[in-house]
N, C-alpha and C positions, 0 to 999 in steps of 0.2 A: 504494500500500500504506500509506503514512504517513497518508493521509486516512482510510482505513478504520479504522486503529488509533485515530486521534483520535476518531472517531465512537463506536466500540465500547468502547474501554477508558478514554478520558478524558472521555466524555460531552459532547463538542462536536459537534453535528450539522452536519457540513460536506457531507453527501450532496448537497444541492440547490444547492450553491455552485459557481460557476466558480472554478477555482483556477489561478493562473499563478505560477510562480516564475522569477525571472531572477537572474543573477549579474553581477557586474562583468566586463566583457569577454566575456560570453557563455560562461563556463566551464561545462562539463557537470558535473552532479552525479551521477556514476556510483558514487562511493565510498560504502559504507554509513556511514561516519563522518559524512556530511552529514545523515543522517536526523533527528537530534535538533535541529539548527539549523533545518531546514525545518519540523519539527513545532512548535517554539516560535514561529516566525514566523507560521505559519498560525493557531495558537492565539491569538496576540496580535491578529491581524487580526480573527478571529471575535469575540473578547471586547472589541474596540476598546480595547486597552491596548498601549502601546508597551513594547517590551523596553528595559531600562535601557541607557544609553550605556555602553560599555566592557565589555559582556558578550560572552563567546564560549562556544559550546557545541559539543560533538561527541560522537558515540556512535551505535551502531546501535540502531534501535527494532525489537523483536521483535513478532510477531503478538499476543502476550499482553499487550502494553504494557510489557514489561520492557525495560530498557536494558542493552545489552551493550558491554563495553569493546572498544576498537579498538587496533590496534598503534600504538606510538610516542607515547603520551600525554605523557610528559615533553618530548619534542622538540616536539610540537605546542604545548604550553603555553609553552615557552620562546620559541618564535617569536611566539606571540600576545602575550606580555608585552613582547617586544622592540618590537613595533609599537604598543604602547599599551593593550592590553586589561588590565584590572585585576581582573576577576572572571570565573570560569569555572564552568560546570556540566558535569560529566562523569559517566559511569556509575560506580556503586559498584564498587570493585575495580580501578579504573584506576590508582590511585596507590599508591606505596610511600612510607614515611617519608622525607621530604626531597626528594621529586620535584617539588614545587610551587615555582615561581619565588618568590623572596622578596617581590617586589612585587605578588603576585597572590593573591587569595582564591579557593581552589578548593573547590567544593561538590560532593559526590558524591550522586547520586540513584539509586534502584533502579528506579523506574517512571516512565513518561511523565507520569502525573498529578502525581507528586511534583516532577518537573522543571518542569512548567508552573507549579505553585504557587511554587516557588523563583524561577523566572525572572520571573514577572509580578508577584509581590507582594514579593519579596525576603525572605520569611520561610521 
């Protein structure tokens, strides 16, 4: 589903590509919160651009290319900051005032194309 949304909504033609995603230790990616991270990884591979070191991303990707908040955003960000991540891309509406860890820059995006732009160009 993420590949179809990348093609249709973000303008990245991945239809003819073989796509494999693997995780450390073979963890299964069944939780919708992994959608955004997978989409950014595939977009980076397609565009031949590396995601910046220290970037974490989570959120559900909808069929219309919208990003949907997931539960526990402050807890997820706190853990990411604890293990060294310093920048995060999350769906708009995920954060309340003061939820972001002090040593982390949290950027909210509303759509998958916006998140790709923010993740791969930093702007």
